[in-house]
Every structure is written in C-alpha cells, then in structure tokens.
VMD Tcl script that draws the C-alpha trace (Angstrom):
set ca {
  {25.29 -31.12 -8.98}
  {23.32 -29.22 -11.63}
  {20.29 -31.48 -11.11}
  {20.43 -30.80 -7.37}
  {20.73 -27.05 -7.97}
  {17.79 -27.07 -10.36}
  {15.74 -28.97 -7.79}
  {16.55 -26.36 -5.12}
  {15.68 -23.51 -7.50}
  {12.41 -25.25 -8.39}
  {11.57 -25.70 -4.69}
  {12.30 -22.01 -4.03}
  {10.17 -20.82 -6.96}
  {7.29 -23.14 -6.01}
  {7.40 -21.99 -2.38}
  {7.55 -18.34 -3.49}
  {4.48 -18.70 -5.72}
  {2.51 -20.45 -2.99}
  {3.48 -17.95 -0.28}
  {2.95 -14.86 -2.45}
  {-0.59 -15.97 -3.32}
  {-1.56 -15.45 0.35}
  {-0.39 -11.83 0.17}
  {-2.28 -11.02 -3.04}
  {-4.78 -8.76 -1.27}
  {-2.06 -6.50 0.12}
  {-0.34 -6.44 -3.29}
  {-3.56 -5.10 -4.83}
  {-3.74 -2.47 -2.08}
  {-0.13 -1.46 -2.74}
  {-0.86 -1.06 -6.47}
  {-3.95 1.03 -5.68}
  {-2.21 3.29 -3.15}
  {0.90 4.23 -5.16}
  {-0.58 6.05 -8.23}
  {-1.95 8.86 -6.06}
  {1.63 9.83 -5.21}
  {2.46 10.25 -8.91}
  {-0.77 11.85 -10.12}
  {-0.35 15.56 -10.85}
  {3.30 15.39 -11.88}
  {4.33 16.42 -15.38}
  {4.21 13.47 -17.83}
  {7.99 13.53 -18.28}
  {8.52 12.92 -14.53}
  {5.92 10.19 -13.99}
  {7.99 7.14 -14.96}
  {11.22 8.43 -13.33}
  {9.30 8.95 -10.08}
  {7.74 5.47 -10.31}
  {11.26 4.13 -10.88}
  {12.55 5.93 -7.77}
  {9.70 4.54 -5.68}
  {10.30 1.03 -7.05}
  {14.01 1.26 -6.15}
  {12.99 2.46 -2.69}
  {10.63 -0.51 -2.43}
  {13.44 -2.94 -3.32}
  {15.66 -1.25 -0.72}
  {12.86 -1.51 1.86}
  {12.55 -5.25 1.26}
  {16.23 -6.24 0.99}
  {17.89 -3.80 3.38}
  {15.23 -3.46 6.09}
  {12.32 -5.91 6.01}
  {13.93 -9.26 5.14}
  {16.95 -8.96 7.50}
  {14.84 -7.68 10.40}
  {12.04 -10.20 9.82}
  {14.47 -13.14 9.74}
  {16.34 -11.89 12.82}
  {13.20 -11.21 14.84}
  {11.59 -14.50 13.77}
  {14.67 -16.33 15.04}
  {15.42 -14.36 18.21}
  {12.48 -12.13 19.23}
  {9.22 -13.09 17.48}
  {7.21 -11.27 20.16}
  {8.41 -7.91 18.75}
  {6.78 -8.39 15.32}
  {3.16 -7.66 16.39}
  {4.23 -4.38 17.98}
  {6.03 -3.33 14.80}
  {2.93 -4.16 12.78}
  {0.76 -2.10 15.16}
  {3.07 0.88 14.66}
  {3.04 0.38 10.89}
  {-0.74 -0.03 10.81}
  {-1.16 3.13 12.87}
  {0.95 5.06 10.38}
  {-1.23 3.83 7.48}
  {-4.35 4.87 9.44}
  {-2.84 8.32 9.95}
  {-2.05 8.71 6.23}
  {-5.51 7.51 5.22}
  {-7.34 9.76 7.68}
  {-5.23 12.74 6.61}
  {-6.19 12.16 2.96}
  {-9.89 11.88 3.86}
  {-9.64 15.21 5.70}
  {-7.94 16.72 2.65}
  {-11.02 15.85 0.57}
  {-12.88 18.35 2.76}
  {-10.25 21.05 2.40}
  {-8.46 20.44 5.66}
  {-4.68 20.39 5.79}
  {-1.89 21.29 8.15}
  {1.63 22.50 7.58}
  {2.79 23.55 4.13}
  {3.96 21.80 0.99}
  {7.30 22.20 -0.73}
  {7.50 23.06 -4.37}
  {9.47 22.02 -7.44}
  {12.14 19.38 -7.00}
  {11.68 19.32 -3.23}
  {8.01 18.50 -3.74}
  {8.95 15.55 -5.95}
  {11.34 14.30 -3.29}
  {8.61 14.64 -0.68}
  {6.25 12.58 -2.83}
  {8.88 9.89 -3.39}
  {9.80 9.59 0.27}
  {6.13 9.60 1.29}
  {5.44 6.76 -1.14}
  {8.50 4.82 0.06}
  {7.39 5.17 3.70}
  {3.93 3.87 2.84}
  {5.48 1.07 0.76}
  {7.57 0.08 3.78}
  {4.42 -0.70 5.77}
  {2.63 -2.51 2.95}
  {5.77 -4.40 1.93}
  {6.32 -5.44 5.54}
  {2.89 -7.03 5.66}
  {3.45 -8.71 2.27}
  {6.76 -10.20 3.39}
  {5.54 -11.24 6.86}
  {2.43 -12.92 5.41}
  {4.68 -14.70 2.94}
  {7.14 -15.68 5.68}
  {4.34 -17.08 7.85}
  {3.12 -19.17 4.89}
  {6.46 -20.90 4.27}
  {7.13 -24.53 5.05}
  {8.94 -24.76 8.39}
  {11.25 -27.41 6.88}
  {13.12 -24.83 4.79}
  {16.59 -23.88 5.98}
  {17.69 -20.25 6.41}
  {19.20 -20.00 2.91}
  {16.13 -21.47 1.21}
  {13.93 -19.11 3.23}
  {16.10 -16.19 2.20}
  {15.92 -17.30 -1.43}
  {12.12 -17.56 -1.34}
  {11.76 -14.13 0.26}
  {14.16 -12.63 -2.30}
  {12.11 -14.07 -5.18}
  {8.88 -12.77 -3.61}
  {10.43 -9.32 -3.08}
  {11.52 -8.97 -6.71}
  {8.31 -10.49 -8.09}
  {5.96 -8.36 -5.98}
  {7.88 -5.17 -6.72}
  {7.75 -5.90 -10.45}
  {4.01 -6.63 -10.37}
  {3.08 -3.59 -8.27}
  {5.22 -0.97 -9.98}
  {4.72 -2.43 -13.44}
  {0.98 -1.97 -12.90}
  {1.53 1.53 -11.52}
  {3.70 2.51 -14.51}
  {0.99 1.28 -16.88}
  {-1.70 3.19 -15.01}
  {0.15 6.51 -15.01}
  {1.10 6.29 -18.69}
  {-2.11 4.85 -20.11}
  {-3.41 8.35 -20.86}
  {-0.32 8.95 -23.04}
  {-1.05 5.68 -24.82}
  {-4.61 6.86 -25.35}
  {-3.38 10.20 -26.69}
  {-1.22 8.45 -29.29}
  {-4.15 6.24 -30.25}
  {-6.34 9.34 -30.62}
  {-3.96 10.58 -33.33}
  {-4.12 7.30 -35.25}
  {-5.62 7.58 -38.77}
  {-7.77 4.47 -38.15}
  {-11.14 5.74 -36.96}
  {-11.89 2.93 -34.49}
  {-8.43 3.21 -32.88}
  {-8.77 7.00 -32.75}
  {-12.16 6.83 -31.00}
  {-10.86 4.26 -28.49}
  {-7.90 6.51 -27.70}
  {-10.19 9.49 -27.20}
  {-12.37 7.53 -24.79}
  {-9.29 6.43 -22.83}
  {-8.04 10.02 -22.51}
  {-11.45 11.32 -21.41}
  {-11.93 8.56 -18.85}
  {-8.56 8.87 -17.11}
  {-9.43 11.77 -14.73}
  {-12.35 9.70 -13.41}
  {-10.16 6.59 -13.24}
  {-7.56 8.42 -11.14}
  {-10.25 9.81 -8.84}
  {-11.49 6.26 -8.28}
  {-7.94 4.98 -7.75}
  {-7.30 7.76 -5.22}
  {-10.41 6.78 -3.26}
  {-9.56 3.06 -3.45}
  {-5.99 3.78 -2.35}
  {-7.15 5.82 0.64}
  {-9.70 3.19 1.68}
  {-6.99 0.53 1.24}
  {-4.69 2.39 3.64}
  {-7.47 2.64 6.22}
  {-8.51 -0.99 5.71}
  {-5.02 -2.50 5.84}
  {-3.93 -0.19 8.66}
  {-7.05 -0.86 10.71}
  {-6.77 -4.60 10.14}
  {-3.12 -4.60 11.21}
  {-3.97 -2.72 14.40}
  {-6.99 -4.90 15.31}
  {-5.36 -8.27 14.64}
  {-2.02 -7.48 16.25}
  {-3.60 -5.89 19.32}
  {-5.28 -9.27 19.72}
  {-1.90 -10.95 19.42}
  {-0.42 -8.81 22.23}
  {-3.38 -9.35 24.56}
  {-6.16 -6.88 23.64}
  {-8.47 -9.64 22.45}
  {-11.88 -7.97 22.32}
  {-11.13 -5.96 19.17}
  {-9.97 -9.03 17.27}
  {-12.95 -10.97 18.62}
  {-15.24 -8.21 17.31}
  {-13.65 -8.61 13.87}
  {-14.12 -12.38 13.95}
  {-17.67 -11.94 15.26}
  {-18.63 -9.77 12.29}
  {-17.08 -12.35 9.94}
  {-18.96 -15.23 11.58}
  {-22.22 -13.26 11.53}
  {-21.95 -12.53 7.81}
  {-20.38 -15.85 6.73}
  {-23.77 -17.53 6.02}
  {-24.45 -14.79 3.44}
  {-21.36 -15.76 1.44}
  {-17.61 -15.33 1.48}
  {-17.65 -11.98 -0.33}
  {-20.18 -10.48 2.09}
  {-18.13 -11.68 5.07}
  {-14.98 -10.20 3.51}
  {-16.83 -6.93 2.87}
  {-17.91 -6.79 6.52}
  {-14.33 -7.41 7.69}
  {-13.07 -4.71 5.34}
  {-15.68 -2.15 6.41}
  {-15.04 -2.73 10.12}
  {-11.26 -2.54 9.60}
  {-11.62 0.68 7.58}
  {-13.81 2.29 10.26}
  {-11.34 1.26 12.95}
  {-8.54 2.62 10.78}
  {-10.33 5.95 10.37}
  {-10.85 6.24 14.14}
  {-7.21 5.43 14.88}
  {-6.10 7.80 12.12}
  {-8.20 10.68 13.42}
  {-6.81 10.17 16.91}
  {-3.25 10.35 15.54}
  {-4.11 13.39 13.39}
  {-5.47 15.07 16.53}
  {-2.24 14.31 18.39}
  {-0.15 15.65 15.48}
  {-2.25 18.82 15.32}
  {-1.93 19.26 19.07}
  {1.84 19.02 18.80}
  {1.69 21.42 15.83}
  {-0.17 23.99 17.92}
  {2.43 23.72 20.65}
  {5.25 24.43 18.17}
  {3.27 27.20 16.45}
  {1.77 25.48 13.34}
  {-1.95 25.77 12.76}
  {-4.25 23.80 10.46}
  {-5.66 25.68 7.46}
  {-8.89 25.48 5.50}
  {-8.99 26.82 1.99}
  {-11.21 26.46 -1.03}
  {-8.31 26.17 -3.43}
  {-6.95 23.14 -1.68}
  {-10.42 21.62 -1.50}
  {-10.79 22.04 -5.25}
  {-7.35 20.54 -5.90}
  {-8.06 17.59 -3.62}
  {-11.36 16.94 -5.36}
  {-9.65 17.05 -8.76}
  {-7.25 14.36 -7.61}
}
mol new
graphics top color blue
foreach p $ca { graphics top sphere $p radius 0.5 }
foreach p [lrange $ca 0 end-1] q [lrange $ca 1 end] { graphics top cylinder $p $q radius 0.2 }
display resetview
C-alpha cells in the first residue's frame, strides 16, 4: 500500500514539474507585475501586504480557478477561450492605464491610509487571478490525458502551491532587499558595507525597471491571450498575423522570433487597453467623473 502511494505521489510530482515548466514565462511575468503594487508602502507593511496577496493568490487558485477549470474542461470546454479573452482584456486595460499614468493621466481618485492598502491588495489579487488562470490552464493543457480526476487535481494543487511560493517568495525578496542592503551598509567590514551601500542606491532604479517590465508584461500577456483566443473562437486573422510574424523572424533565431511575438502582442494589448480605457472614461463622463492631468501625479508616477 505504501509503495503504491509513493508511486502515485511520485507520478503527481513528476507531472507537476513537467507541466509547470511550460508556464514558466507567465510565472516570470507574475513575479515582475506584483512588486509595483507594494512599492511605495512603508517598510513595515511590505511583507504583510505581500502575504495578503499570496493568500489571495492561493484562494484564486483553489477556490476559483481549479474548480472552474476542471468543471469547464469536463462539461463546457468551449467557454474557456471566452474567459481568457475577458481576462486578457482586463490585463490590457490595467497595462494601458499604467502607461497613461507615466504621462500624468489618471481618472477617478485614490483612497488613502488603510483603504489605500486594501485597494492595492485587491488590485493585485485581481491581476493575479488572470495570470494564475493562464498558469493553471497552460499546466492543465500539458497534462497526460491518462490521469484520472484525482491525479489531475493533485497535480494542479502541487502546481498552485509551488507557483505561489516561487512568485511571492521572489516578490518578498525584491521588496525587502533594500532593507538587507541597509543592514549590510552598517556592517563594520568595509567590503560588506560598500556592497550594502550599492544595493541601497540601486534599488530605486531597480524598482523603476521592474515597474516597466511589469507593465509591459501585462500588455504582452493580455494581448497574447486576446489574439490567440480570438483565433480559437473563430477570428483567425489576428492569430495568423501572430504566427506570420513568428515564421518571418524564425530564421533569425528563436529569441528574435520570441521578441517579435512579444512586441506584436504588447502592441495589440496596448490598443485593446486604450479602447477599454476610452470606454471607461466615456462611462465616467456620463456619471460625472472626469479625467485629470497633474504634474504631481506625473512626478510620482515617474518616481515609481
């Protein structure tokens, strides 16, 4: 009995590692997107907020994504592409909104204090829901069809815990590395002290880069989801355009072809996002909210 159980556990772990490898790109995007939600909080609140987002991510995977994905895969697989289009469109909207914020454009108003922290957490959890959905669906599609429902559930559970640990462990390290550098800067050993000082001085630039990468990742992943899944539901020319760019650049090397795919997906994501932003602003005008431009916000956005 124990030998059989160990064999099943080994099969589940092996399948989880193989399936999760196919979703590695989205995992990197998730790790790049999340720190921008935490940046700007007081140091004492950074890890608690990361913890809240991580718990929200686990809830997303176990309470929403895995049950719905298994049910839809079994009974209504045709619904999944439409859900991914909706999710991709939301990522495009978030990404386009952040790009506009770089130029001092915003709409609505922001809460302050504890409410602002809650807004950040829920915003991060909503974004995680989309990225986690793609991670889990890519993993699900990569599984051996010979697995029964319980083995499939076990594999997805392992992937959910593993991916959450990797993503939010990396995020926690990123947001606290400046504190580590500050402690090193107070070390009596000269070499350690200088290394700590360099870490502290470099972190604002590092977070600016992470913010840009995270925004581009939202546009890229969102645009890719929209293009590919529109092809799945019958709008083939957009997906064919994506494949055409890949085939055109493939002779130049795999990285160049990937870069072309990414750039096209990001541009498509920006276009979709701007369209949605325009719709949101139009609705805002109807209900009496107007967009605002201000130098202070532009400066704050640039600092982030």
